[in-house]
Rosetta silent file (secondary structure, phi, psi, omega in degrees, C-alpha in Angstrom):
SEQUENCE: MSDSKLVHIVDDEESIRRSMGFMLKTSGYRVETWSSGETFLKEVKHAEQGCILLDVRMPDIDGLEVQRMLAERGVTMPVVIMTGHGDVSTAIRAMKAGAVDFLEKPFEKAAAIGAIEEAFQRLAEASHATFRTADAETRLGALTAREREVLDGLAKGLPNKTIAYDLGISARTVEVHRANVMTKLEVRSLSEALRIAFAAGLGS
SCORE:     score description
SCORE:     0.000 S_00000001
   1 L     0.000  128.707 -173.444  153.467   37.336  106.909 S_00000001
   2 L   -73.537  134.980  179.849  156.173   39.956  106.418 S_00000001
   3 L   -62.032  -19.200 -175.160  155.102   43.666  106.552 S_00000001
   4 L   -80.129   -1.117 -178.970  157.497   44.313  103.628 S_00000001
   5 L   -79.372  118.057 -173.722  155.248   42.730  101.093 S_00000001
   6 E  -117.280  127.622  174.809  153.778   45.533   98.913 S_00000001
   7 E  -109.419  125.368  176.294  150.956   45.075   96.456 S_00000001
   8 E   -94.727  121.253  173.597  150.152   47.679   93.745 S_00000001
   9 E   -99.191  114.865  177.742  146.519   47.488   92.782 S_00000001
  10 E  -110.183  103.574  176.626  145.888   49.022   89.341 S_00000001
  11 L  -149.262  143.334 -174.994  142.187   49.214   88.596 S_00000001
  12 L   -80.670  -14.935 -176.251  139.903   51.986   87.361 S_00000001
  13 L   -95.423  118.887 -177.258  137.092   50.948   89.707 S_00000001
  14 H   -54.616  -47.463 -176.121  137.183   52.621   93.052 S_00000001
  15 H   -62.836  -28.177  175.287  135.180   49.877   94.789 S_00000001
  16 H   -66.245  -46.113  179.291  137.568   47.245   93.550 S_00000001
  17 H   -58.316  -45.418 -179.686  140.615   49.281   94.787 S_00000001
  18 H   -65.931  -44.496  178.506  138.837   49.663   98.144 S_00000001
  19 H   -69.125  -48.123  179.026  137.736   46.188   98.678 S_00000001
  20 H   -60.940  -49.178 -175.869  140.887   44.487   97.465 S_00000001
  21 H   -56.548  -46.194  179.348  142.975   47.059   99.372 S_00000001
  22 H   -70.261  -32.579  175.755  141.041   46.287  102.663 S_00000001
  23 H   -64.106  -42.163 -173.346  141.189   42.503  102.091 S_00000001
  24 H   -74.811  -37.812 -178.975  145.086   42.667  101.485 S_00000001
  25 H   -62.241  -41.357 -177.995  145.670   45.046  104.399 S_00000001
  26 H   -75.136  -10.355  175.845  143.873   42.868  106.840 S_00000001
  27 L   -99.235    4.586  166.077  145.852   39.924  105.534 S_00000001
  28 L   103.696    8.660  179.212  149.164   41.656  106.417 S_00000001
  29 L   -94.994  157.430  169.082  150.172   43.232  103.076 S_00000001
  30 E   -95.115  155.777 -167.897  150.998   46.860  102.427 S_00000001
  31 E  -137.807  135.476  165.672  148.961   48.310   99.566 S_00000001
  32 E  -130.927  136.757  177.363  149.246   51.168   97.014 S_00000001
  33 E  -116.709  148.802 -173.210  146.472   51.887   94.609 S_00000001
  34 E  -132.673  128.643 -166.580  146.445   53.354   91.222 S_00000001
  35 L   -86.000  -13.210  173.049  143.283   54.518   89.492 S_00000001
  36 L  -156.822  160.758  176.687  144.672   53.842   85.831 S_00000001
  37 H   -59.878  -33.936  174.249  147.409   52.226   83.993 S_00000001
  38 H   -52.731  -53.736 -172.444  148.556   55.565   82.781 S_00000001
  39 H   -63.302  -41.858 -179.190  149.088   56.940   86.269 S_00000001
  40 H   -65.128  -46.913 -173.771  150.952   53.710   87.295 S_00000001
  41 H   -64.521  -32.770  178.313  153.300   53.782   84.191 S_00000001
  42 H   -69.333  -32.643 -179.106  154.156   57.455   84.982 S_00000001
  43 H  -101.756   -3.214 -171.756  155.280   56.717   88.477 S_00000001
  44 L   -58.361  -31.608  179.835  156.496   53.120   88.147 S_00000001
  45 L   -63.312  -30.061  178.061  160.228   54.176   88.006 S_00000001
  46 L   -95.506   -8.565 -176.896  159.821   55.656   91.502 S_00000001
  47 L   -69.130  141.345  176.641  157.483   52.867   92.835 S_00000001
  48 L   -67.923  143.833  178.618  158.680   50.516   95.520 S_00000001
  49 L   -57.758  130.126  177.040  159.343   46.898   94.420 S_00000001
  50 L  -171.625 -148.922 -168.605  156.327   44.587   94.950 S_00000001
  51 E  -120.192  142.462 -171.347  153.738   42.616   93.219 S_00000001
  52 E  -112.538  117.859  174.529  151.276   44.241   90.610 S_00000001
  53 E   -98.104  107.855 -166.485  147.565   43.310   90.654 S_00000001
  54 E  -121.232  128.377  172.922  146.492   44.618   87.156 S_00000001
  55 E   -77.841  142.791  179.319  142.873   44.816   85.852 S_00000001
  56 L   -80.919  -46.420 -173.147  142.581   43.927   82.185 S_00000001
  57 L   -92.843   96.187  171.772  139.662   46.123   81.141 S_00000001
  58 L  -130.623  151.356  176.708  140.506   49.805   81.774 S_00000001
  59 L   -66.134  171.479  179.723  139.829   52.932   79.800 S_00000001
  60 L    65.083  -89.385  178.039  142.667   54.640   77.983 S_00000001
  61 L  -113.220  115.263 -172.911  145.341   51.848   78.384 S_00000001
  62 L   -77.739  175.532 -174.594  144.070   48.235   79.062 S_00000001
  63 H   -63.027  -38.409  173.858  146.012   45.856   81.239 S_00000001
  64 H   -55.087  -43.374 -179.725  147.651   44.019   78.429 S_00000001
  65 H   -76.076  -27.302  171.910  149.145   47.110   77.043 S_00000001
  66 H   -68.103  -43.662  178.006  150.221   48.283   80.507 S_00000001
  67 H   -56.349  -42.715 -178.711  151.872   44.829   80.899 S_00000001
  68 H   -72.437  -39.900  176.276  153.723   45.207   77.559 S_00000001
  69 H   -61.258  -42.813 -178.494  154.882   48.773   78.478 S_00000001
  70 H   -58.743  -51.369 -175.679  156.170   47.658   81.865 S_00000001
  71 H   -61.775  -43.683 -179.924  158.323   44.828   80.091 S_00000001
  72 H   -61.491  -26.293 -178.978  159.667   47.395   77.539 S_00000001
  73 L   -85.831   -4.118  176.134  160.706   49.620   80.485 S_00000001
  74 L    81.382   19.509  179.666  162.539   46.656   82.079 S_00000001
  75 L   -77.336  120.673 -175.995  160.135   46.584   85.096 S_00000001
  76 L  -102.121    7.738 -178.605  160.591   43.173   86.604 S_00000001
  77 L   -64.357  137.863  172.117  157.788   43.269   89.252 S_00000001
  78 L   -62.312  143.620  179.500  155.555   40.197   88.947 S_00000001
  79 E  -118.414  129.123  173.367  152.119   40.753   87.562 S_00000001
  80 E  -113.947  132.746 -169.983  148.817   38.933   88.496 S_00000001
  81 E   -98.201  142.670  172.557  146.045   39.896   86.016 S_00000001
  82 E  -111.047  128.800 -179.683  142.420   40.369   87.126 S_00000001
  83 E  -125.372  159.333  173.556  139.780   39.612   84.449 S_00000001
  84 L   -74.771  170.056 -177.983  136.013   39.616   84.146 S_00000001
  85 L   -64.714  139.184 -178.815  134.194   36.413   84.063 S_00000001
  86 L    77.828    8.357 -179.866  134.662   34.428   80.817 S_00000001
  87 L   -96.516   32.330 -168.913  137.705   36.514   79.728 S_00000001
  88 H   -65.421  -23.534 -176.940  140.093   33.581   79.974 S_00000001
  89 H   -74.094  -30.803  177.451  141.568   33.999   76.461 S_00000001
  90 H   -67.796  -44.738 -177.499  142.733   37.486   77.427 S_00000001
  91 H   -63.003  -35.358  178.647  144.258   36.082   80.744 S_00000001
  92 H   -65.778  -38.746  177.017  146.046   33.413   78.686 S_00000001
  93 H   -61.685  -40.162  178.814  147.520   36.134   76.413 S_00000001
  94 H   -65.317  -42.203 -179.235  148.732   37.823   79.655 S_00000001
  95 H   -67.380  -35.145  176.493  150.311   34.655   80.885 S_00000001
  96 H   -65.363  -25.796 -178.435  152.060   34.125   77.628 S_00000001
  97 L   -94.360    9.151  175.958  153.503   37.611   78.105 S_00000001
  98 L   114.708  -13.437 -179.464  154.748   36.745   81.593 S_00000001
  99 L   -55.920  152.454 -179.065  152.049   37.189   84.072 S_00000001
 100 L   -76.603  -43.996 -174.654  152.318   34.897   87.117 S_00000001
 101 E  -163.812  176.104 -176.818  148.530   34.037   87.329 S_00000001
 102 E  -135.842  147.372  178.305  145.133   35.350   86.498 S_00000001
 103 E  -123.926  126.056 -177.957  142.125   35.924   88.918 S_00000001
 104 E   -98.850  128.891 -175.655  138.590   35.907   87.448 S_00000001
 105 L   -72.185  151.721  -24.957  136.265   38.467   89.214 S_00000001
 106 L   -74.879  144.768 -174.837  134.682   37.870   91.553 S_00000001
 107 L  -114.663  156.474  177.118  137.395   35.820   93.188 S_00000001
 108 L   -76.644  155.521  171.605  137.754   34.115   96.575 S_00000001
 109 H   -55.549  -45.931 -173.803  140.271   35.614   99.070 S_00000001
 110 H   -63.824  -33.943  172.300  142.159   32.499   99.154 S_00000001
 111 H   -62.525  -40.351 -173.788  142.647   32.561   95.350 S_00000001
 112 H   -70.346  -44.078 -176.563  143.849   36.117   95.498 S_00000001
 113 H   -65.884  -43.153 -177.005  146.219   35.437   98.399 S_00000001
 114 H   -62.612  -42.274  176.953  147.574   32.243   96.606 S_00000001
 115 H   -70.945  -37.908  176.893  148.286   34.120   93.326 S_00000001
 116 H   -62.550  -45.606 -179.568  149.985   37.039   95.230 S_00000001
 117 H   -63.433  -40.939  170.036  152.154   34.671   97.273 S_00000001
 118 H   -54.918  -42.071  177.766  153.175   32.945   93.971 S_00000001
 119 H   -65.842  -41.994  179.382  154.119   36.302   92.699 S_00000001
 120 H   -71.136  -27.003  179.238  156.325   37.108   95.716 S_00000001
 121 H   -65.257  -45.073  176.935  157.797   33.776   95.462 S_00000001
 122 H   -67.181  -32.029  173.311  158.808   34.555   91.862 S_00000001
 123 H   -67.480  -39.100  176.672  160.266   37.779   93.048 S_00000001
 124 H   -73.334  -21.390  177.080  162.326   36.139   95.671 S_00000001
 125 L  -125.860   77.175 -176.445  163.767   33.538   93.315 S_00000001
 126 H   -57.090  -19.453  174.741  164.103   35.554   90.083 S_00000001
 127 H   -75.034  -13.843 -173.651  165.797   32.469   88.560 S_00000001
 128 H   -72.637  -19.004  176.880  162.601   30.574   89.100 S_00000001
 129 L    33.405  -88.564  168.765  161.005   32.047   85.928 S_00000001
 130 L  -146.394 -115.575  175.488  158.501   29.299   85.435 S_00000001
 131 L  -110.636  143.981  170.934  159.555   25.695   84.479 S_00000001
 132 L   -60.693  148.344 -178.711  162.566   25.077   82.390 S_00000001
 133 H   -57.161  -42.687 -178.544  161.640   23.596   78.909 S_00000001
 134 H   -62.338  -40.808  175.770  163.280   20.339   79.649 S_00000001
 135 H   -61.568  -48.949  178.312  161.188   19.961   83.035 S_00000001
 136 H   -58.411  -43.454 -178.177  158.116   20.765   81.214 S_00000001
 137 H   -66.172  -32.794  177.233  158.729   18.402   78.398 S_00000001
 138 H   -67.057  -44.164  175.200  159.353   15.663   80.897 S_00000001
 139 H   -64.561  -42.156  175.960  156.076   16.304   82.703 S_00000001
 140 H   -62.838  -20.189  178.888  154.136   16.425   79.384 S_00000001
 141 L   -63.519  -22.725  175.209  155.753   13.085   78.547 S_00000001
 142 L   -69.455  -13.634 -178.721  153.149   11.573   80.921 S_00000001
 143 L   -86.839  145.184  170.973  150.298   12.598   78.651 S_00000001
 144 L   -74.483  162.866  174.096  148.703   10.666   75.816 S_00000001
 145 H   -50.795  -49.811 -175.408  148.698   12.274   72.346 S_00000001
 146 H   -67.371  -35.416  176.151  145.116   13.275   72.799 S_00000001
 147 H   -62.842  -46.705  178.524  145.578   14.758   76.321 S_00000001
 148 H   -60.185  -35.318 -177.057  148.485   16.807   74.804 S_00000001
 149 H   -78.204  -31.161  177.483  146.219   18.119   71.943 S_00000001
 150 H   -64.745  -47.743  174.884  143.541   19.101   74.535 S_00000001
 151 H   -56.120  -46.114  176.203  146.193   20.937   76.549 S_00000001
 152 H   -56.968  -36.882  179.526  147.432   22.713   73.457 S_00000001
 153 H   -61.383  -48.243 -177.805  143.874   23.792   72.749 S_00000001
 154 H   -66.542  -28.000  175.545  143.471   25.253   76.221 S_00000001
 155 H   -63.453  -25.245  176.433  146.922   26.934   75.900 S_00000001
 156 L   -85.955    5.018 -175.779  145.484   28.736   72.693 S_00000001
 157 L    76.998    9.515 -178.350  142.539   29.923   74.753 S_00000001
 158 L   -75.522  141.888  175.106  139.973   27.767   73.122 S_00000001
 159 L   -74.543  154.614  179.159  136.776   26.825   74.936 S_00000001
 160 H   -43.765  -42.847 -176.896  135.994   23.041   75.525 S_00000001
 161 H   -66.226  -34.706 -176.848  133.362   23.016   72.772 S_00000001
 162 H   -71.396  -43.789 -177.504  135.823   24.395   70.093 S_00000001
 163 H   -61.622  -40.676  177.353  138.520   21.906   71.146 S_00000001
 164 H   -56.685  -53.526  178.480  135.835   19.034   70.827 S_00000001
 165 H   -54.769  -49.081  179.952  134.876   20.277   67.474 S_00000001
 166 H   -61.150  -32.141 -173.262  138.516   20.531   66.249 S_00000001
 167 H   -95.715   -9.636 -178.946  139.363   17.019   67.577 S_00000001
 168 L    71.459   32.446  178.945  136.153   15.453   66.393 S_00000001
 169 L  -123.893  170.052  176.265  135.258   14.381   70.001 S_00000001
 170 L   -84.148  157.857  178.064  132.519   15.350   72.441 S_00000001
 171 H   -55.770  -38.266  175.580  132.717   18.154   74.943 S_00000001
 172 H   -62.152  -37.361  179.019  132.369   15.628   77.793 S_00000001
 173 H   -64.988  -39.272  179.433  135.259   13.752   76.423 S_00000001
 174 H   -61.146  -43.624  177.331  137.324   16.938   76.313 S_00000001
 175 H   -57.918  -45.319  176.876  136.424   17.418   80.135 S_00000001
 176 H   -57.537  -53.583 -175.104  137.597   13.867   80.921 S_00000001
 177 H   -59.204  -46.755  179.593  140.858   14.566   79.124 S_00000001
 178 H   -57.722  -42.857  175.286  141.317   17.926   80.859 S_00000001
 179 H   -58.133  -41.366 -176.154  140.800   16.286   84.244 S_00000001
 180 H   -67.199  -45.928  175.318  143.402   13.549   83.314 S_00000001
 181 H   -49.243  -53.233 -177.634  145.864   16.357   82.293 S_00000001
 182 H   -61.243  -38.177 -179.396  145.468   18.060   85.630 S_00000001
 183 H   -63.455  -53.480 -173.049  146.020   14.762   87.513 S_00000001
 184 H   -67.524  -32.724  177.188  149.001   13.673   85.526 S_00000001
 185 H   -83.614  -11.940  172.265  150.735   17.006   85.708 S_00000001
 186 L    71.938   38.915  177.248  149.979   17.126   89.468 S_00000001
 187 L  -112.840  159.277 -179.402  148.496   20.654   89.243 S_00000001
 188 L  -102.836  -20.110 -172.000  145.518   22.134   90.992 S_00000001
 189 L  -139.699  152.361 -179.830  144.547   24.947   88.704 S_00000001
 190 H   -54.250  -39.614 -177.821  144.431   25.727   84.931 S_00000001
 191 H   -60.779  -35.240  175.117  147.016   28.407   85.337 S_00000001
 192 H   -63.332  -44.164  175.231  149.555   25.893   86.672 S_00000001
 193 H   -61.139  -42.845 -178.457  148.932   23.627   83.671 S_00000001
 194 H   -62.086  -38.640 -178.188  149.234   26.548   81.297 S_00000001
 195 H   -59.382  -42.382 -176.630  152.639   27.544   82.790 S_00000001
 196 H   -71.727  -33.772  178.161  154.040   24.004   81.994 S_00000001
 197 H   -63.814  -49.275 -177.213  152.287   24.121   78.487 S_00000001
 198 H   -67.878  -35.020 -179.527  153.857   27.461   77.614 S_00000001
 199 H   -66.574  -28.843 -179.245  157.332   26.400   78.901 S_00000001
 200 L   -90.427    0.321  177.558  157.101   23.407   76.478 S_00000001
 201 L    86.707   19.634  176.270  156.065   25.663   73.643 S_00000001
 202 L   -80.925  159.836  169.270  152.372   24.633   73.369 S_00000001
 203 L    85.642    2.750 -174.558  149.712   27.057   72.459 S_00000001
 204 L   -76.637    0.000    0.000  151.795   28.956   69.960 S_00000001
């Protein structure tokens, strides 16, 4: 792993900054930590290029607002969002705004490294963006109409029970459709499926 990979950890909790920093340093990354979104935004124009690991729930300015302000300032560093358990709808809003991936706390080391590596891949291939609309549409063509409706619900950040109610089916059936969607799109995580859904204009 290259020593040149720098991760900016933006989180108001010192224990998270310390534990994440230790985990990443022992995995071969360089790390800079920031105790608030405000501090990071003040210094970002002087900050070295890297990946941003950004907590959603922070006092003063929350992660979504930090992400929006970074985009306004033309900062192109890829962002991975960290959310509390059950905060998936917030993470989906962040992905719609361009975040590479999201991690639900507490997360496994492998999930964190995977998301960060995806971010660096995005940085290395700026043109990679996500999926082109045509590619996404082709992949979604493998889904049935009902599976597409379920994916659209997921892209809107709706829980399985709400999708089931809206479509007049059981929550168990939604789970089956969701599993089929993952298989047909050949993806391993919800965030990968959502990237394809967003590229095709679902969830709006």
